[in-house]
N, C-alpha and C positions, 0 to 999 in steps of 0.2 A: 452631414451624416448623423443618423440618430445615435444617441448614447445607448450602449447595449442594455443598461439596466433601467432606462426611463420609459415607462409605457406611454406617458403623455406625448413624448416626442415621436414615438412610433405611430401613435394615433394621428397626430397632425400631419406626419409624413404621408400616411395612408390617405387622409382627406385631400391633401394637395395632389397626390398622384391620381386620385379619383377624378378631380376636376381637370387634370391634364389628360383624362381618358386612358390612363395607363392602368387598366383595371387589375391586371395580374400582379403588378408590383404593389398596387394599393392593397390587395388581399394579403400579400406577404407582410407588408408593414403592419396592417391591422391585426393579423394573426400573431405577430410578434408582441404587440401590445396585450393581446389576450393571454398569451403564455406568461406574461409578466404580471398577470392578475387584474388587468383593467376590466371592470364589470359595471360600467355606467350605461344608462339608457342611450345617450348620444353615441357612445362607442358601438353598441349593438345595432343601432339604426344605421350608422355609417357602414359597418361590415355587411349588414343585410342588403342595403341598396347596391353595394359593390357586388355581392353575390348575384343580385338580380341582373345587374348589367352584363354579367357573363352567363346568364341564363341558368344559374344554379338555384332554381326556385324553392326546392326543399330546404336548402341552407338559408335562403332568404326568409322563409317562414319561421324557421327555428330562431333566427336572430331577432325578428320582430316580437316573437313571444318572449324572448329573453329581455328585450327592451321593456316590455310591459311588466315583467317580473321586477326589473330593476327600479322602475318608477311608473306606477300605474296611473299617475295623474297627468302624464304627458299625452297630448293629442296625436303627436307625430306618427307613432307606430300604427295607430288605428287608421290614420289617413292612408299610410302606405299599404296596409292590408286591404282597405277599401279599394284602392286603385288596382291592386293585384286581382281581386275578385271581379272588379268591373272590366278591366282591360284584357286580362289573360284568361280568365275562366268564364267570363260573361254570366256569372251568377249575380244578377243585379240585386236580388233581395238580400243576399249575404253581404254584398258590398254596401248596401244602404245601412245595414246594421252596424258595420264598422264606421261609416261616416257619421252615423248618429252618436257613436261612442266618442269620436273625435270632437263633434260639436258640443257634446255635454261638457267636455273639458275646455273647449275654446269656442264659444258661440260666434266669435268674429272670424273663424276660419273660412274665408271665402272660397278657397279651393275645394274644401269638403262640401260646402253648400252647392258649388257648381256641379261637382261630379255626382253628388246625391241627386240633383235635379236631372242630370243626364241619364242616370239609371232609371228614374221615373219615366223619362221620355222613351227610353228603350222598352219599358214595360207597357207603353201605350197610355200612360197616365199624364197626358199632355198639360192639362189644367194645373195639376200639382207641380209638374216640371216648370211651368212658367212662373209660378209663385216662387219656386226655389231659385230660378235664374234671377228673378227680380231681387230676391234677398241678397244673393251674391253680389249683384251690381251695386246695391246700396252700400254694402260693406266696402267694395272696391272704391267707390266714389268718396266714401267717408275717409278712407285712408290713403287715397292717391296711388294705389298699386297699379302696375302695368300688367294687367291680365285681361286679355280680350275675349277669352272663350265663351263666357256667358252671354256677351253681346252677340257673338256669332250665332249661338244656339237660339237666342231670342229672335234674331233675324230669320232663321230657318222656320221657326214656329209661326211667325207673323206673315211670311211671304205669301201664302195662299190667300189671305184675307186683307192684308194691309201692306202693300208693297212699299208705300212711302215710309211708314214706320220701320219696316224691315231694312230699308236702305240706311236709315239713320243709325240703327244698331250695327249694321255691317260695317259702315264707315268708321264707327267708333272702335270696333274690333281692329280694323286696319290701323287706325291711329295709335292704339295702345300697343299693338304688337305687329309692326309692319313686316316682320320677318316670317309671319305665318302665312304660307301660300294659300291655305284653305279659305282664309278670310277674303283675300283678293278674288278667288274664284267665286265666292258667294256674291261679292259686289258685281262681278261680271255677269253672273246668272240673273241678278235683279235688273241690271242694265239691259240684258237681252230680253227679259220679259217686258220691258218698256219699249222695246224696239230701237234702243240706242246701241247699235252694234259696234260702232267705232269705240265708244267708251268701254264696252265689254271686251273688245280686243285689247285695248290698252291694259286693262286689269289682268287679263289672261297672260299677257306678255310679262307683267310684273311677277305673276305666279311662276311662269316658266323660268325667269331669271333666278328665282329662289329655289326652284326644284327642276333643273333642266332635264333630268333623266326620267321624268314622270310621263309615261305614254298617254295617260288620261288627259293631261293638260294639252298635249299636242293634238289630241283628237278634238277637244273643244275648240281649239284655235282653228283647226281645219274646217269645222262646221261653221264657225263665225265668218271666216274668210269667204266661204261659199255664199253666205247670206249677203255679203257686200259685193259679190261679183268678182272677187280677186282670185281667179282660178290658179294663177301661178303660186301665190302664197299658200293657198289651200293644198296644192299638190306637194309643196315643200313640207308642210306640216304633216301631211299624210305619210310621206316618206319617212320622216323622223319618227312618227308614231309606230310605223311598222318595224323600223329598225330597233326601237327601244322595246317593243313588245317581244321581238325575237330574242333579244338579250335576256329579258325577264323570263321567258319560257325556258330558255336553255339553262337557267339557274335552278329551275324547279326539280 
């Protein structure tokens, strides 16, 4: 248990509870640290991302601004703000400005490089996006990080013109982060474009194991089984697709 008067112990208890996905208790511990006077940038970042996890976006924004006030040299709050404006608001230009601020403070921040490139891709600036993904990949390979997303996005960009290179990038994405079902689906898509339906089915099944309740994966599997003439397997996947879609619609 935390000592009543020690804000650092409350802070670490909050961080631990965040990683246990006990977000409400994490907020309570972090707020206890705040009441005891903790005002560091890492504290505000931790409280901010915990508020984000419980969809308290206004409080998240307040904490990121507090983190910048506490230590304007840290790249982390700028990265989090960039992610918020990219993912939640879809204001890609504003997101880019925050990623630029993060990269000014840490040019080796490969995640900001990647998401900045993604924003450029979403704005239709694909040549610039490709340069950004390549820069992120260079940083990842220099440091040995396990982050596959820029490889996946490079594969998407290359698929229409260079399926062979696209496959190399997609397979690297799977190797770096085998738990990301979207990378398996991309490998499946490339295999399908080559006419290798059996390999595409195997990758889709990997994706389905990772995300069994995704109706879109079941639909792709249904389509692939039809292509190889397995009508029984196709019917089974269609049944699963319709069942999962019904559950999804009922929750709307």
